[in-house]
N, C-alpha and C positions, 0 to 999 in steps of 0.2 A: 500823486506826484509823478510827473513825467520824467523819464530818464533820457538824456540826450547823449548819443555817441559823439565824443570829441575826436578831433584829428590831432596827430602829433607828427610834425615834420621830421623831428629827430628824437633820439632816445633821451636827449637832455630835456626836450619839451615834455616828454612823458613823465620823467622823474620829477620835474618841477611842478607840473600841473596836478599829478596824482599824489605824490608824496611830499611835495614842498622842498625837495632837495635840488640844489643848483649845482650840477656837475657838468662842466662844458665838455660834451662828447660830440665829435664830428661825424657821428654815425647816423645816417638817415634811417628812419623807421622802415621804409620800404626795402632799402638795401640790406638791413639786418635780417628781415624775414626771407629775402631771397637767399641769403647765405644759409639760413636755417633750413630752407628748402633743400639745398644741396647736401647739407649735413645729414638730414633725416632720410633723404633719398638714398644716399650712400649706405646708410645704416640698414635700410630695408633691403636693398640689393645684396648687401653682404649676408644678411640672414638667409635670403633665398638662395644665394650661391652655395652657402654652407649646407643647406638642406639638400640641394641637388648633388653636392659632392658626396654626402652620406648615402644617397640613393644610388650612387654610381653613374649618374647621368652626366656628370662633369668630373674632370680630373686634372692632374698636373699638366702644365704646359712647360716645354723645355726650350731653352735658347742657348746657343753657343756664344760665349763672350770671351774676350781676351783680357787677361789681368796681368799686372806687373809691368806695364809699359812705363817707360820713363817720361816725365813731363816734357812737353814741347811748347815753346812760347806761343805759337799760333793757336794752340788749343785753349789758351786763356785770354785771348783778345776779346772774345765774346763775353766771357765772365766779367772782365774789367768794364766793358761798355755798359752791360746791364746793371752792374753794381753801381756804376757812376750815375746812371740815369735815375735809379731809385734813391740813392743816398743824396743826390743833388736836391731832391724835394724833401726827403725825410729830415735831414739836418736843419733845413730852413723851417720845417714844421715844428721841430723840437724847440727852437728859439723863438718862435712866434705862434705858440700853440693857441692862445686865446683868439687871435685873429683868424687862425685856421678853423677853429671850432665854430665860429660864427657863420662862415660861408666856405665850406670845404670845397665845393665844386669850383667856384671862381678862383680859389687859391691854387688848386691843382692844375687848372687850365691856364693859369697865368705863366709868365716866364720866370717868375720868382724862384730862387733856389740858391743854395750855397755851393759855389764852384770849388772853393778850397775844401769844404767839408766833403763834397762828392769825391774829389780826388783822393783825400785821405782814407775815407772808408773803402772806396773801390780798391785802393792799393792794398789795404789790410786784408780784404776779402780774397783778392787775387793771390797775395802772398800765402795766406793760410791754405788756399786750395792747392797751390804749387807744393807747399811743404807737405800736405797730407798725401798727395799723389807720390811725392818723392819717397816717403816712408814705405809706401806699398810697392815701390818699384823692385823688380827682380832682375838678377843678372841676365836671365833669359825669360822673356814674357811667355806665358803659356795659355792654352785654351782650357776653359772649364765649362761645364754644363750648368746653367742656372735653372733651377726648378722652382716654379711659382704656382701656387694654387689659385684658381679663379677668384676666390673671395678676396685675395690680396690685391687684385687689380681693380676691384670695384671703385675705389677712390680715384684711380687713374682714369677710368672710363668716365666718371662723373666730371672730372676736371676737363677732359677733352671735350665732351659733349656740352659742358657748361660754358666754356669759353666761346665755342662756336655757336652755341645756343643763344647766348647773350648777344652775340654779333647779329645772328639772324633775327632775333626778337627786335633789336634796334632798327635793322634795315626794313623789316616788314612794317614796323610802326611808322617809319618815315615815308614809306610808300603809301600807307593808308592815310597819312596826314601830309600830303605833298605840299599843300599851300603853306603850312607852317614851316616845313623844311626849306622851301625855296626862300621864304622870308628871312630865315635865320639858320642857314645850313650848319655852321660851326656849333652854335648853341644847341641845336636839336640833336646833332650827331653825337656830341659829347655830354649831353644832359644825363643826369643820373636817374631820371624818370622817363616813362614812355617806352614800354616794352610790349611786344605782341607775342603771346604764348605760342601760337601756332607757328610763327616764324622761327622761334627757338626750337620747337619740336622738329621742324623740317630740316633746318640747317644743322642742328645738333645731331639729328638722326644720321645724316650722311657722314658727319665726322666720327660718330660712334661706330658706324659700319666699317669705316677705314681702320679704326683702332682695333676692332675685333679681328679683322682679317690679318692685320700685321702681327697680332699676338696669338693667332691660331685658337681663338676662343669661339665656342659655338654661338652663332647668331641667334638661332631659334631659342635656346635656353636663356640667353641674355635678354632677348625681347620679352620673354615671360617674366623674368626677374624685374625688368624695367616696368612692366605693366603693374607691378605692385608698388614700386617706388615713386613713379611719376605722379600718380593721383595725390599722394600725401604731400609731395613737394609743391604741387599746384595749389593745394588747399592752403599751405603755409604762405605761399606767395600772395594769395588773395587776402590773407590776413593783413599783410603789409600794405596792400592797396587800400583796404578798408580803414586801417588806423592812420595812414598818412593822408588820405584824401587826395589821391594822385590823378583824379579825373575819370577813373574807371567806375563810374556810377551809372545809375539808370535815368530814365525819363522822369519828368516832373510827376509828382504823386501828391495831390491835394485831397484825395478822398480819405475819409476816416478809416482807421485801422479796424479790422475785424476783431471781435471780442477775444479770439484765441491767439492773436498776434500782438506782442508788445509794441508800443508806439515806436521805440527806438529801432525795432527790426522792420518796421513798415515804411518809414520815411525819415530822411535825415537832410540837414542843411550843410553838413560837413564843416562845422566851424573850425577855423585855424587850419584849413587844408593847405597842403604843401605847395600847390600851384597858385595860391592866392586868387582863386576864382570866386566871383560873386561880389557882394557889397562889403565895405569896410565895417569892422566891428568896433563899436564905440568903447573908449577907455581900455583899449588893448595895447599893451606895451611890447608885444612879441614881434618877431620878424614876419610871422604869418598871421595876419589879422583880418581875414576875409571869411565870409560864409555865403552860401547860396541864398539868393533872395527867395526862392521857392524850393520846398523840400523835394527830394528825389528818392527813387528806390535805391536802397543800399545793396546793389547787385553783387558787389564783392563778398558781402556776408552770405548771400544766397549761394554763390559759387563755392565758398568754403564749405558750407554744409553739404551741398550736393557731392562735392569731391570727397569729403570724408565718408559719405555713404558708399560711394563707388570704391574707395580704398578698402573699406571694411568688407565689402562684398567680395572683392578680389583676393585680399590678403588673408582674411580669416576663414573663408569658406571655399571659393572656387579653386584656388591654387592647390588645395588638397583633393579636390574632386575630379578635376579635369586631367585626363591622362594623355591627351593628344598634344604633343609638343608644338608650341607656337599659337595654339588656339586662345590661350589666355590673353595674349597681346591683341589678337583680333577683337576679342570681347571688350577689352579696354578701349581700343580705338572707337568702336561703335558707341560705347557709353559716353566717352568724351565728346563725340560729335553730337549726340542727343542732348547732353548737358548744355553745350554751347548754343545749339539751336534754340533751346528753351529760353535761356537767359537773354539771347539777342532780341527777344520780343519786347523786353522792357529796358534794354541797355542802350545808352547813347553811343552811336558810332556813325562814321561817315558812310554815306550810301554810294554805291557804284551802279552804273548801268550795265547790266549783263543779260544778254539774250532777251532784251525788251523788258526786263524787270529791274526794279530798284532793290538791290541787296547789299549787304555788307561783305567785306572781305572775309570776315569770320564765318558768315553763313555759307559762303562758297566752300571754304576749307572744311567746315564742320560736315557739310554734306558729303564731301569727298572722303572724310574720315569714316563716316558711317558706311558708305559703300565699300571702302577698302577693308574696313573691319569685318563686315559680313562676308566679303569675298575670302578673307583670310580664314575665317571660321569654317567656311565651306571647304576650302582647299585643304586645310589641315585635317579635316575629317576624311575627305575623299582620298587623300594621299598619305594618310596617317602612317602606314607601314613604311613607305619610302622615306618620309620625313624622319621617322624614328631611326631608320638605318643611317641616314645622312648625319643626323645629330648625335648618334650614339658615340660615346667616348671611346677613342682608340688611342692608347698610349703610344706616342711616337718620340722616342729618345734619339736625338741627333747622333750620328755615327762619326766619331773622330778618333784619332789615335788613342788606343786604350791606355797607354802608359802616361798620358798627360790629361786624363779625365779626372775631374773633381766635381762632385755633385754638391751644389750649395742649396741648403734648405731655405 
């Protein structure tokens, strides 16, 4: 009996088709696994930061902040605006949840919302923020030194890189699929599907570098920590691609599966895929009732497996063996590039004309990653002593008036 991998556009589809439970959830399967990618990526980075702290490679960072200031109206204007924009939609969702759960994207992108509800909630949030700051106000504001350990900032790093990474992933996807973007710029720009990992890696990387510099964190050690977290996050993201059927699949595959490969891992028609690609499925009462006419390679599944291997290699073995700061990240970049070059051989992608060749955007970037990774490996070995000196932890406590210093853990 052959087993077929199904696609589930939302978590509601998964619960209904697998367990027979009908719970209206407006959470897309792909979006859920992207969120899990950030959660587990943060967890792995936190583990690696703590290890480096115990080894003395990283330590506390200090920042001077002023506490006890009285609230000023202008400081809460932004709070009110953001609270209103969010609650404007949320209140409308609460009273029209069923409609929202059926098509969350269209609902969110529409002009629908509760003006009165938005004003009420925003007013309450702003009042609470004002009241909270008033309670902490002092007759005379004072400066204190805020002490933070690197692992406490792992979540902040992932939030910053994640936001800009998603922006970069969406922009690169639209560049790669320019014809679709031109045909429907608003729909493509705000669509919940269609992300390019390398775009997220590049734009998110620049945002992360800015955050590290601002918070006096070691870039070299952070890159090594990220080298452990990114592969696991990538693997989880590809699980979302596979389960949702978002179009990140391979070329047609009509050849019989080898004896050692299960049919479901060899070819798939992605029934009920989220983008409604292919032919209609008969007697299907779902919102997503299409499947591909010809089976294709489930490349997202292959990428998940390859990235789990890379993650295991880096996290469970190499991070304990390699003593040269920054080298682990170089190895990761090279492995990531090799992985993508391999999968591009059987993956559907738009072709570009580059130096007289037909290549994909991913192949160009993957090649650059391999070269960059190998270069980093070589440089971190050649200049290992200098890099070790630069990245060595040096405690720098800000100097302020001693009689008004408080250290906050």
